[in-house]
mmCIF file as Biopython writes it, N, C-alpha, C and O atoms, coordinates in Angstrom:
data_model
#
loop_
_atom_site.group_PDB
_atom_site.id
_atom_site.type_symbol
_atom_site.label_atom_id
_atom_site.label_alt_id
_atom_site.label_comp_id
_atom_site.label_asym_id
_atom_site.label_entity_id
_atom_site.label_seq_id
_atom_site.pdbx_PDB_ins_code
_atom_site.Cartn_x
_atom_site.Cartn_y
_atom_site.Cartn_z
_atom_site.occupancy
_atom_site.B_iso_or_equiv
_atom_site.auth_seq_id
_atom_site.auth_asym_id
_atom_site.pdbx_PDB_model_num
ATOM 1   N N  . UNK A ? 1  ? 97.538  110.758 94.761  1.0 0.0 1  A 1 
ATOM 2   C CA . UNK A ? 1  ? 98.177  109.831 95.658  1.0 0.0 1  A 1 
ATOM 3   C C  . UNK A ? 1  ? 97.713  108.408 95.378  1.0 0.0 1  A 1 
ATOM 4   O O  . UNK A ? 1  ? 98.477  107.466 95.593  1.0 0.0 1  A 1 
ATOM 5   N N  . UNK A ? 2  ? 96.521  108.230 94.918  1.0 0.0 2  A 1 
ATOM 6   C CA . UNK A ? 2  ? 96.039  106.897 94.602  1.0 0.0 2  A 1 
ATOM 7   C C  . UNK A ? 2  ? 94.954  106.448 95.558  1.0 0.0 2  A 1 
ATOM 8   O O  . UNK A ? 2  ? 94.502  107.200 96.420  1.0 0.0 2  A 1 
ATOM 9   N N  . UNK A ? 3  ? 94.556  105.223 95.384  1.0 0.0 3  A 1 
ATOM 10  C CA . UNK A ? 3  ? 93.498  104.660 96.214  1.0 0.0 3  A 1 
ATOM 11  C C  . UNK A ? 3  ? 94.021  104.353 97.610  1.0 0.0 3  A 1 
ATOM 12  O O  . UNK A ? 3  ? 95.156  103.912 97.788  1.0 0.0 3  A 1 
ATOM 13  N N  . UNK A ? 4  ? 93.164  104.596 98.593  1.0 0.0 4  A 1 
ATOM 14  C CA . UNK A ? 4  ? 93.520  104.303 99.978  1.0 0.0 4  A 1 
ATOM 15  C C  . UNK A ? 4  ? 92.955  102.942 100.353 1.0 0.0 4  A 1 
ATOM 16  O O  . UNK A ? 4  ? 91.877  102.556 99.901  1.0 0.0 4  A 1 
ATOM 17  N N  . UNK A ? 5  ? 93.686  102.233 101.172 1.0 0.0 5  A 1 
ATOM 18  C CA . UNK A ? 5  ? 93.233  100.927 101.638 1.0 0.0 5  A 1 
ATOM 19  C C  . UNK A ? 5  ? 92.199  101.066 102.749 1.0 0.0 5  A 1 
ATOM 20  O O  . UNK A ? 5  ? 91.922  102.169 103.221 1.0 0.0 5  A 1 
ATOM 21  N N  . UNK A ? 6  ? 91.645  99.963  103.149 1.0 0.0 6  A 1 
ATOM 22  C CA . UNK A ? 6  ? 90.597  99.955  104.167 1.0 0.0 6  A 1 
ATOM 23  C C  . UNK A ? 6  ? 91.075  100.515 105.510 1.0 0.0 6  A 1 
ATOM 24  O O  . UNK A ? 6  ? 90.353  101.317 106.102 1.0 0.0 6  A 1 
ATOM 25  N N  . UNK A ? 7  ? 92.254  100.137 106.026 1.0 0.0 7  A 1 
ATOM 26  C CA . UNK A ? 7  ? 92.678  100.712 107.314 1.0 0.0 7  A 1 
ATOM 27  C C  . UNK A ? 7  ? 92.808  102.233 107.267 1.0 0.0 7  A 1 
ATOM 28  O O  . UNK A ? 7  ? 92.444  102.918 108.223 1.0 0.0 7  A 1 
ATOM 29  N N  . UNK A ? 8  ? 93.319  102.754 106.173 1.0 0.0 8  A 1 
ATOM 30  C CA . UNK A ? 8  ? 93.469  104.193 106.028 1.0 0.0 8  A 1 
ATOM 31  C C  . UNK A ? 8  ? 92.109  104.881 105.949 1.0 0.0 8  A 1 
ATOM 32  O O  . UNK A ? 8  ? 91.934  105.967 106.501 1.0 0.0 8  A 1 
ATOM 33  N N  . UNK A ? 9  ? 91.158  104.270 105.279 1.0 0.0 9  A 1 
ATOM 34  C CA . UNK A ? 9  ? 89.813  104.841 105.178 1.0 0.0 9  A 1 
ATOM 35  C C  . UNK A ? 9  ? 89.109  104.841 106.536 1.0 0.0 9  A 1 
ATOM 36  O O  . UNK A ? 9  ? 88.418  105.799 106.881 1.0 0.0 9  A 1 
ATOM 37  N N  . UNK A ? 10 ? 89.287  103.768 107.300 1.0 0.0 10 A 1 
ATOM 38  C CA . UNK A ? 10 ? 88.675  103.698 108.623 1.0 0.0 10 A 1 
ATOM 39  C C  . UNK A ? 10 ? 89.258  104.773 109.528 1.0 0.0 10 A 1 
ATOM 40  O O  . UNK A ? 10 ? 88.523  105.453 110.245 1.0 0.0 10 A 1 
ATOM 41  N N  . UNK A ? 11 ? 90.579  104.929 109.497 1.0 0.0 11 A 1 
ATOM 42  C CA . UNK A ? 11 ? 91.225  105.946 110.318 1.0 0.0 11 A 1 
ATOM 43  C C  . UNK A ? 11 ? 90.779  107.346 109.903 1.0 0.0 11 A 1 
ATOM 44  O O  . UNK A ? 11 ? 90.599  108.211 110.760 1.0 0.0 11 A 1 
ATOM 45  N N  . UNK A ? 12 ? 90.600  107.580 108.616 1.0 0.0 12 A 1 
ATOM 46  C CA . UNK A ? 12 ? 90.110  108.876 108.144 1.0 0.0 12 A 1 
ATOM 47  C C  . UNK A ? 12 ? 88.671  109.117 108.600 1.0 0.0 12 A 1 
ATOM 48  O O  . UNK A ? 12 ? 88.304  110.246 108.926 1.0 0.0 12 A 1 
ATOM 49  N N  . UNK A ? 13 ? 87.870  108.078 108.624 1.0 0.0 13 A 1 
ATOM 50  C CA . UNK A ? 13 ? 86.494  108.202 109.127 1.0 0.0 13 A 1 
ATOM 51  C C  . UNK A ? 13 ? 86.465  108.553 110.597 1.0 0.0 13 A 1 
ATOM 52  O O  . UNK A ? 13 ? 85.662  109.382 111.025 1.0 0.0 13 A 1 
ATOM 53  N N  . UNK A ? 14 ? 87.334  107.928 111.374 1.0 0.0 14 A 1 
ATOM 54  C CA . UNK A ? 14 ? 87.437  108.250 112.800 1.0 0.0 14 A 1 
ATOM 55  C C  . UNK A ? 14 ? 87.881  109.703 112.968 1.0 0.0 14 A 1 
ATOM 56  O O  . UNK A ? 14 ? 87.374  110.422 113.829 1.0 0.0 14 A 1 
ATOM 57  N N  . UNK A ? 15 ? 88.833  110.123 112.138 1.0 0.0 15 A 1 
ATOM 58  C CA . UNK A ? 15 ? 89.290  111.516 112.185 1.0 0.0 15 A 1 
ATOM 59  C C  . UNK A ? 15 ? 88.130  112.466 111.912 1.0 0.0 15 A 1 
ATOM 60  O O  . UNK A ? 15 ? 87.982  113.480 112.594 1.0 0.0 15 A 1 
ATOM 61  N N  . UNK A ? 16 ? 87.320  112.145 110.933 1.0 0.0 16 A 1 
ATOM 62  C CA . UNK A ? 16 ? 86.174  112.984 110.610 1.0 0.0 16 A 1 
ATOM 63  C C  . UNK A ? 16 ? 85.192  113.094 111.761 1.0 0.0 16 A 1 
ATOM 64  O O  . UNK A ? 16 ? 84.639  114.164 112.018 1.0 0.0 16 A 1 
ATOM 65  N N  . UNK A ? 17 ? 84.980  111.986 112.450 1.0 0.0 17 A 1 
ATOM 66  C CA . UNK A ? 17 ? 84.069  112.023 113.599 1.0 0.0 17 A 1 
ATOM 67  C C  . UNK A ? 17 ? 84.622  112.915 114.706 1.0 0.0 17 A 1 
ATOM 68  O O  . UNK A ? 17 ? 83.870  113.680 115.309 1.0 0.0 17 A 1 
ATOM 69  N N  . UNK A ? 18 ? 85.903  112.831 114.981 1.0 0.0 18 A 1 
ATOM 70  C CA . UNK A ? 18 ? 86.504  113.691 115.999 1.0 0.0 18 A 1 
ATOM 71  C C  . UNK A ? 18 ? 86.454  115.159 115.583 1.0 0.0 18 A 1 
ATOM 72  O O  . UNK A ? 18 ? 86.275  116.035 116.429 1.0 0.0 18 A 1 
ATOM 73  N N  . UNK A ? 19 ? 86.609  115.433 114.294 1.0 0.0 19 A 1 
ATOM 74  C CA . UNK A ? 19 ? 86.607  116.815 113.832 1.0 0.0 19 A 1 
ATOM 75  C C  . UNK A ? 19 ? 85.204  117.430 113.805 1.0 0.0 19 A 1 
ATOM 76  O O  . UNK A ? 19 ? 85.068  118.645 113.663 1.0 0.0 19 A 1 
ATOM 77  N N  . UNK A ? 20 ? 84.176  116.612 113.937 1.0 0.0 20 A 1 
ATOM 78  C CA . UNK A ? 20 ? 82.822  117.160 113.994 1.0 0.0 20 A 1 
ATOM 79  C C  . UNK A ? 20 ? 82.569  117.919 115.289 1.0 0.0 20 A 1 
ATOM 80  O O  . UNK A ? 20 ? 81.814  118.891 115.300 1.0 0.0 20 A 1 
ATOM 81  N N  . UNK A ? 21 ? 83.190  117.486 116.375 1.0 0.0 21 A 1 
ATOM 82  C CA . UNK A ? 21 ? 83.010  118.152 117.666 1.0 0.0 21 A 1 
ATOM 83  C C  . UNK A ? 21 ? 84.143  119.155 117.839 1.0 0.0 21 A 1 
ATOM 84  O O  . UNK A ? 21 ? 85.302  118.771 117.990 1.0 0.0 21 A 1 
ATOM 85  N N  . UNK A ? 22 ? 83.806  120.432 117.816 1.0 0.0 22 A 1 
ATOM 86  C CA . UNK A ? 22 ? 84.822  121.479 117.794 1.0 0.0 22 A 1 
ATOM 87  C C  . UNK A ? 22 ? 85.264  121.874 119.203 1.0 0.0 22 A 1 
ATOM 88  O O  . UNK A ? 22 ? 84.826  122.883 119.755 1.0 0.0 22 A 1 
ATOM 89  N N  . UNK A ? 23 ? 86.129  121.060 119.756 1.0 0.0 23 A 1 
ATOM 90  C CA . UNK A ? 23 ? 86.801  121.354 121.017 1.0 0.0 23 A 1 
ATOM 91  C C  . UNK A ? 23 ? 88.291  121.148 120.756 1.0 0.0 23 A 1 
ATOM 92  O O  . UNK A ? 23 ? 88.660  120.308 119.935 1.0 0.0 23 A 1 
ATOM 93  N N  . UNK A ? 24 ? 89.147  121.896 121.437 1.0 0.0 24 A 1 
ATOM 94  C CA . UNK A ? 24 ? 90.583  121.791 121.151 1.0 0.0 24 A 1 
ATOM 95  C C  . UNK A ? 24 ? 91.128  120.356 121.220 1.0 0.0 24 A 1 
ATOM 96  O O  . UNK A ? 24 ? 91.937  119.969 120.376 1.0 0.0 24 A 1 
ATOM 97  N N  . UNK A ? 25 ? 90.707  119.579 122.192 1.0 0.0 25 A 1 
ATOM 98  C CA . UNK A ? 25 ? 91.209  118.209 122.326 1.0 0.0 25 A 1 
ATOM 99  C C  . UNK A ? 25 ? 90.771  117.334 121.156 1.0 0.0 25 A 1 
ATOM 100 O O  . UNK A ? 25 ? 91.588  116.611 120.586 1.0 0.0 25 A 1 
ATOM 101 N N  . UNK A ? 26 ? 89.501  117.392 120.796 1.0 0.0 26 A 1 
ATOM 102 C CA . UNK A ? 26 ? 89.017  116.547 119.706 1.0 0.0 26 A 1 
ATOM 103 C C  . UNK A ? 26 ? 89.555  116.995 118.357 1.0 0.0 26 A 1 
ATOM 104 O O  . UNK A ? 26 ? 89.752  116.173 117.462 1.0 0.0 26 A 1 
ATOM 105 N N  . UNK A ? 27 ? 89.798  118.304 118.203 1.0 0.0 27 A 1 
ATOM 106 C CA . UNK A ? 27 ? 90.409  118.787 116.963 1.0 0.0 27 A 1 
ATOM 107 C C  . UNK A ? 27 ? 91.825  118.230 116.840 1.0 0.0 27 A 1 
ATOM 108 O O  . UNK A ? 27 ? 92.230  117.786 115.765 1.0 0.0 27 A 1 
ATOM 109 N N  . UNK A ? 28 ? 92.570  118.255 117.930 1.0 0.0 28 A 1 
ATOM 110 C CA . UNK A ? 28 ? 93.935  117.711 117.916 1.0 0.0 28 A 1 
ATOM 111 C C  . UNK A ? 28 ? 93.954  116.226 117.609 1.0 0.0 28 A 1 
ATOM 112 O O  . UNK A ? 28 ? 94.774  115.759 116.818 1.0 0.0 28 A 1 
ATOM 113 N N  . UNK A ? 29 ? 93.044  115.480 118.239 1.0 0.0 29 A 1 
ATOM 114 C CA . UNK A ? 29 ? 92.963  114.040 117.978 1.0 0.0 29 A 1 
ATOM 115 C C  . UNK A ? 29 ? 92.563  113.787 116.527 1.0 0.0 29 A 1 
ATOM 116 O O  . UNK A ? 29 ? 93.122  112.906 115.874 1.0 0.0 29 A 1 
ATOM 117 N N  . UNK A ? 30 ? 91.605  114.552 116.023 1.0 0.0 30 A 1 
ATOM 118 C CA . UNK A ? 30 ? 91.147  114.393 114.639 1.0 0.0 30 A 1 
ATOM 119 C C  . UNK A ? 30 ? 92.238  114.694 113.628 1.0 0.0 30 A 1 
ATOM 120 O O  . UNK A ? 30 ? 92.401  113.969 112.646 1.0 0.0 30 A 1 
ATOM 121 N N  . UNK A ? 31 ? 92.988  115.768 113.868 1.0 0.0 31 A 1 
ATOM 122 C CA . UNK A ? 31 ? 94.078  116.106 112.948 1.0 0.0 31 A 1 
ATOM 123 C C  . UNK A ? 31 ? 95.192  115.065 112.994 1.0 0.0 31 A 1 
ATOM 124 O O  . UNK A ? 31 ? 95.781  114.733 111.965 1.0 0.0 31 A 1 
ATOM 125 N N  . UNK A ? 32 ? 95.479  114.554 114.185 1.0 0.0 32 A 1 
ATOM 126 C CA . UNK A ? 32 ? 96.497  113.506 114.306 1.0 0.0 32 A 1 
ATOM 127 C C  . UNK A ? 32 ? 96.049  112.233 113.591 1.0 0.0 32 A 1 
ATOM 128 O O  . UNK A ? 32 ? 96.851  111.586 112.917 1.0 0.0 32 A 1 
ATOM 129 N N  . UNK A ? 33 ? 94.780  111.871 113.735 1.0 0.0 33 A 1 
ATOM 130 C CA . UNK A ? 33 ? 94.260  110.684 113.055 1.0 0.0 33 A 1 
ATOM 131 C C  . UNK A ? 33 ? 94.260  110.881 111.542 1.0 0.0 33 A 1 
ATOM 132 O O  . UNK A ? 33 ? 94.548  109.948 110.794 1.0 0.0 33 A 1 
ATOM 133 N N  . UNK A ? 34 ? 93.939  112.091 111.091 1.0 0.0 34 A 1 
ATOM 134 C CA . UNK A ? 34 ? 93.948  112.377 109.658 1.0 0.0 34 A 1 
ATOM 135 C C  . UNK A ? 34 ? 95.364  112.296 109.093 1.0 0.0 34 A 1 
ATOM 136 O O  . UNK A ? 34 ? 95.578  111.751 108.010 1.0 0.0 34 A 1 
ATOM 137 N N  . UNK A ? 35 ? 96.326  112.840 109.832 1.0 0.0 35 A 1 
ATOM 138 C CA . UNK A ? 35 ? 97.721  112.748 109.400 1.0 0.0 35 A 1 
ATOM 139 C C  . UNK A ? 35 ? 98.180  111.286 109.386 1.0 0.0 35 A 1 
ATOM 140 O O  . UNK A ? 35 ? 98.901  110.870 108.478 1.0 0.0 35 A 1 
ATOM 141 N N  . UNK A ? 36 ? 97.768  110.515 110.379 1.0 0.0 36 A 1 
ATOM 142 C CA . UNK A ? 36 ? 98.110  109.092 110.407 1.0 0.0 36 A 1 
ATOM 143 C C  . UNK A ? 36 ? 97.503  108.343 109.238 1.0 0.0 36 A 1 
ATOM 144 O O  . UNK A ? 36 ? 98.125  107.437 108.683 1.0 0.0 36 A 1 
ATOM 145 N N  . UNK A ? 37 ? 96.295  108.716 108.864 1.0 0.0 37 A 1 
ATOM 146 C CA . UNK A ? 37 ? 95.640  108.084 107.722 1.0 0.0 37 A 1 
ATOM 147 C C  . UNK A ? 37 ? 96.395  108.365 106.435 1.0 0.0 37 A 1 
ATOM 148 O O  . UNK A ? 37 ? 96.596  107.466 105.619 1.0 0.0 37 A 1 
ATOM 149 N N  . UNK A ? 38 ? 96.813  109.616 106.251 1.0 0.0 38 A 1 
ATOM 150 C CA . UNK A ? 38 ? 97.576  109.975 105.047 1.0 0.0 38 A 1 
ATOM 151 C C  . UNK A ? 38 ? 98.928  109.271 105.037 1.0 0.0 38 A 1 
ATOM 152 O O  . UNK A ? 38 ? 99.379  108.803 103.991 1.0 0.0 38 A 1 
ATOM 153 N N  . UNK A ? 39 ? 99.569  109.195 106.190 1.0 0.0 39 A 1 
ATOM 154 C CA . UNK A ? 39 ? 100.859 108.507 106.285 1.0 0.0 39 A 1 
ATOM 155 C C  . UNK A ? 39 ? 100.704 107.016 105.985 1.0 0.0 39 A 1 
ATOM 156 O O  . UNK A ? 39 ? 101.527 106.432 105.281 1.0 0.0 39 A 1 
ATOM 157 N N  . UNK A ? 40 ? 99.663  106.415 106.511 1.0 0.0 40 A 1 
ATOM 158 C CA . UNK A ? 40 ? 99.408  104.999 106.265 1.0 0.0 40 A 1 
ATOM 159 C C  . UNK A ? 40 ? 99.163  104.734 104.779 1.0 0.0 40 A 1 
ATOM 160 O O  . UNK A ? 40 ? 99.649  103.741 104.238 1.0 0.0 40 A 1 
ATOM 161 N N  . UNK A ? 41 ? 98.418  105.608 104.126 1.0 0.0 41 A 1 
ATOM 162 C CA . UNK A ? 41 ? 98.161  105.453 102.690 1.0 0.0 41 A 1 
ATOM 163 C C  . UNK A ? 41 ? 99.444  105.625 101.885 1.0 0.0 41 A 1 
ATOM 164 O O  . UNK A ? 41 ? 99.671  104.903 100.914 1.0 0.0 41 A 1 
ATOM 165 N N  . UNK A ? 42 ? 100.289 106.585 102.288 1.0 0.0 42 A 1 
ATOM 166 C CA . UNK A ? 42 ? 101.549 106.817 101.572 1.0 0.0 42 A 1 
ATOM 167 C C  . UNK A ? 42 ? 102.500 105.638 101.731 1.0 0.0 42 A 1 
ATOM 168 O O  . UNK A ? 42 ? 103.164 105.239 100.774 1.0 0.0 42 A 1 
ATOM 169 N N  . UNK A ? 43 ? 102.569 105.083 102.930 1.0 0.0 43 A 1 
ATOM 170 C CA . UNK A ? 43 ? 103.442 103.926 103.173 1.0 0.0 43 A 1 
ATOM 171 C C  . UNK A ? 43 ? 102.947 102.717 102.384 1.0 0.0 43 A 1 
ATOM 172 O O  . UNK A ? 43 ? 103.744 101.980 101.803 1.0 0.0 43 A 1 
ATOM 173 N N  . UNK A ? 44 ? 101.646 102.519 102.368 1.0 0.0 44 A 1 
ATOM 174 C CA . UNK A ? 44 ? 101.080 101.388 101.622 1.0 0.0 44 A 1 
ATOM 175 C C  . UNK A ? 44 ? 101.358 101.536 100.132 1.0 0.0 44 A 1 
ATOM 176 O O  . UNK A ? 44 ? 101.654 100.552 99.452  1.0 0.0 44 A 1 
ATOM 177 N N  . UNK A ? 45 ? 101.264 102.759 99.623  1.0 0.0 45 A 1 
ATOM 178 C CA . UNK A ? 45 ? 101.544 102.983 98.193  1.0 0.0 45 A 1 
ATOM 179 C C  . UNK A ? 45 ? 103.013 102.741 97.884  1.0 0.0 45 A 1 
ATOM 180 O O  . UNK A ? 45 ? 103.347 102.168 96.847  1.0 0.0 45 A 1 
ATOM 181 N N  . UNK A ? 46 ? 103.883 103.172 98.775  1.0 0.0 46 A 1 
ATOM 182 C CA . UNK A ? 46 ? 105.319 102.989 98.544  1.0 0.0 46 A 1 
ATOM 183 C C  . UNK A ? 46 ? 105.705 101.513 98.557  1.0 0.0 46 A 1 
ATOM 184 O O  . UNK A ? 46 ? 106.667 101.123 97.895  1.0 0.0 46 A 1 
ATOM 185 N N  . UNK A ? 47 ? 104.980 100.701 99.291  1.0 0.0 47 A 1 
ATOM 186 C CA . UNK A ? 47 ? 105.296 99.275  99.379  1.0 0.0 47 A 1 
ATOM 187 C C  . UNK A ? 47 ? 104.783 98.468  98.192  1.0 0.0 47 A 1 
ATOM 188 O O  . UNK A ? 47 ? 105.254 97.360  97.936  1.0 0.0 47 A 1 
ATOM 189 N N  . UNK A ? 48 ? 103.797 99.042  97.456  1.0 0.0 48 A 1 
ATOM 190 C CA . UNK A ? 48 ? 103.256 98.337  96.292  1.0 0.0 48 A 1 
ATOM 191 C C  . UNK A ? 48 ? 104.229 98.389  95.128  1.0 0.0 48 A 1 
ATOM 192 O O  . UNK A ? 48 ? 104.965 99.361  94.964  1.0 0.0 48 A 1 
ATOM 193 N N  . UNK A ? 49 ? 104.228 97.348  94.330  1.0 0.0 49 A 1 
ATOM 194 C CA . UNK A ? 49 ? 105.053 97.330  93.126  1.0 0.0 49 A 1 
ATOM 195 C C  . UNK A ? 49 ? 104.365 98.154  92.049  1.0 0.0 49 A 1 
ATOM 196 O O  . UNK A ? 49 ? 103.140 98.269  92.052  1.0 0.0 49 A 1 
ATOM 197 N N  . UNK A ? 50 ? 105.133 98.733  91.123  1.0 0.0 50 A 1 
ATOM 198 C CA . UNK A ? 50 ? 104.529 99.569  90.068  1.0 0.0 50 A 1 
ATOM 199 C C  . UNK A ? 50 ? 103.450 98.855  89.254  1.0 0.0 50 A 1 
ATOM 200 O O  . UNK A ? 50 ? 102.486 99.494  88.833  1.0 0.0 50 A 1 
ATOM 201 N N  . UNK A ? 51 ? 103.586 97.565  89.026  1.0 0.0 51 A 1 
ATOM 202 C CA . UNK A ? 51 ? 102.570 96.880  88.224  1.0 0.0 51 A 1 
ATOM 203 C C  . UNK A ? 51 ? 101.254 96.706  88.980  1.0 0.0 51 A 1 
ATOM 204 O O  . UNK A ? 51 ? 100.231 96.391  88.372  1.0 0.0 51 A 1 
ATOM 205 N N  . UNK A ? 52 ? 101.268 96.911  90.316  1.0 0.0 52 A 1 
ATOM 206 C CA . UNK A ? 52 ? 100.042 96.818  91.092  1.0 0.0 52 A 1 
ATOM 207 C C  . UNK A ? 52 ? 99.288  98.136  91.111  1.0 0.0 52 A 1 
ATOM 208 O O  . UNK A ? 52 ? 98.128  98.178  91.523  1.0 0.0 52 A 1 
ATOM 209 N N  . UNK A ? 53 ? 99.924  99.206  90.675  1.0 0.0 53 A 1 
ATOM 210 C CA . UNK A ? 53 ? 99.307  100.522 90.686  1.0 0.0 53 A 1 
ATOM 211 C C  . UNK A ? 53 ? 98.666  100.760 89.325  1.0 0.0 53 A 1 
ATOM 212 O O  . UNK A ? 53 ? 99.352  100.793 88.303  1.0 0.0 53 A 1 
ATOM 213 N N  . UNK A ? 54 ? 97.358  100.925 89.320  1.0 0.0 54 A 1 
ATOM 214 C CA . UNK A ? 54 ? 96.630  101.151 88.074  1.0 0.0 54 A 1 
ATOM 215 C C  . UNK A ? 54 ? 95.803  102.416 88.204  1.0 0.0 54 A 1 
ATOM 216 O O  . UNK A ? 54 ? 95.458  102.835 89.308  1.0 0.0 54 A 1 
ATOM 217 N N  . UNK A ? 55 ? 95.487  103.026 87.059  1.0 0.0 55 A 1 
ATOM 218 C CA . UNK A ? 55 ? 94.673  104.227 87.088  1.0 0.0 55 A 1 
ATOM 219 C C  . UNK A ? 55 ? 93.190  103.866 87.049  1.0 0.0 55 A 1 
ATOM 220 O O  . UNK A ? 55 ? 92.833  102.691 87.129  1.0 0.0 55 A 1 
ATOM 221 N N  . UNK A ? 56 ? 92.346  104.856 86.928  1.0 0.0 56 A 1 
ATOM 222 C CA . UNK A ? 56 ? 90.903  104.662 86.966  1.0 0.0 56 A 1 
ATOM 223 C C  . UNK A ? 56 ? 90.411  103.747 85.839  1.0 0.0 56 A 1 
ATOM 224 O O  . UNK A ? 56 ? 89.436  103.019 86.030  1.0 0.0 56 A 1 
ATOM 225 N N  . UNK A ? 57 ? 91.055  103.766 84.685  1.0 0.0 57 A 1 
ATOM 226 C CA . UNK A ? 57 ? 90.614  102.957 83.562  1.0 0.0 57 A 1 
ATOM 227 C C  . UNK A ? 57 ? 91.177  101.533 83.610  1.0 0.0 57 A 1 
ATOM 228 O O  . UNK A ? 57 ? 90.879  100.722 82.733  1.0 0.0 57 A 1 
ATOM 229 N N  . UNK A ? 58 ? 91.987  101.224 84.628  1.0 0.0 58 A 1 
ATOM 230 C CA . UNK A ? 58 ? 92.532  99.885  84.755  1.0 0.0 58 A 1 
ATOM 231 C C  . UNK A ? 58 ? 93.848  99.694  84.039  1.0 0.0 58 A 1 
ATOM 232 O O  . UNK A ? 58 ? 94.328  98.567  83.921  1.0 0.0 58 A 1 
ATOM 233 N N  . UNK A ? 59 ? 94.450  100.786 83.551  1.0 0.0 59 A 1 
ATOM 234 C CA . UNK A ? 59 ? 95.731  100.693 82.866  1.0 0.0 59 A 1 
ATOM 235 C C  . UNK A ? 59 ? 96.847  100.996 83.854  1.0 0.0 59 A 1 
ATOM 236 O O  . UNK A ? 59 ? 96.661  101.765 84.797  1.0 0.0 59 A 1 
ATOM 237 N N  . UNK A ? 60 ? 97.991  100.395 83.637  1.0 0.0 60 A 1 
ATOM 238 C CA . UNK A ? 60 ? 99.138  100.624 84.532  1.0 0.0 60 A 1 
ATOM 239 C C  . UNK A ? 60 ? 99.582  102.062 84.445  1.0 0.0 60 A 1 
ATOM 240 O O  . UNK A ? 60 ? 99.646  102.642 83.362  1.0 0.0 60 A 1 
ATOM 241 N N  . UNK A ? 61 ? 99.894  102.642 85.606  1.0 0.0 61 A 1 
ATOM 242 C CA . UNK A ? 61 ? 100.371 104.025 85.680  1.0 0.0 61 A 1 
ATOM 243 C C  . UNK A ? 61 ? 101.883 104.047 85.622  1.0 0.0 61 A 1 
ATOM 244 O O  . UNK A ? 61 ? 102.556 103.113 86.060  1.0 0.0 61 A 1 
ATOM 245 N N  . UNK A ? 62 ? 102.399 105.121 85.077  1.0 0.0 62 A 1 
ATOM 246 C CA . UNK A ? 62 ? 103.848 105.345 85.064  1.0 0.0 62 A 1 
ATOM 247 C C  . UNK A ? 62 ? 104.254 105.928 86.402  1.0 0.0 62 A 1 
ATOM 248 O O  . UNK A ? 62 ? 103.639 106.883 86.876  1.0 0.0 62 A 1 
ATOM 249 N N  . UNK A ? 63 ? 105.273 105.370 87.011  1.0 0.0 63 A 1 
ATOM 250 C CA . UNK A ? 63 ? 105.800 105.914 88.251  1.0 0.0 63 A 1 
ATOM 251 C C  . UNK A ? 63 ? 106.692 107.081 87.948  1.0 0.0 63 A 1 
ATOM 252 O O  . UNK A ? 63 ? 107.503 107.020 87.024  1.0 0.0 63 A 1 
ATOM 253 N N  . UNK A ? 64 ? 106.559 108.150 88.710  1.0 0.0 64 A 1 
ATOM 254 C CA . UNK A ? 64 ? 107.421 109.320 88.479  1.0 0.0 64 A 1 
ATOM 255 C C  . UNK A ? 64 ? 108.420 109.487 89.579  1.0 0.0 64 A 1 
ATOM 256 O O  . UNK A ? 64 ? 109.224 110.419 89.547  1.0 0.0 64 A 1 
#
């Protein structure tokens, strides 16, 4: 999927904290936050231009 931005990483961290406490309410909140984090990362990737997307070695990736 690619690199996640800071807002997506923060939301994923919050999700992880909620998932540490195993109660039905916190599990639901954690899973919702995790899904939101993935959605936010996917939307951010879709908005980037192909030339802004690079692989680990710094070379431009081919969009599929």
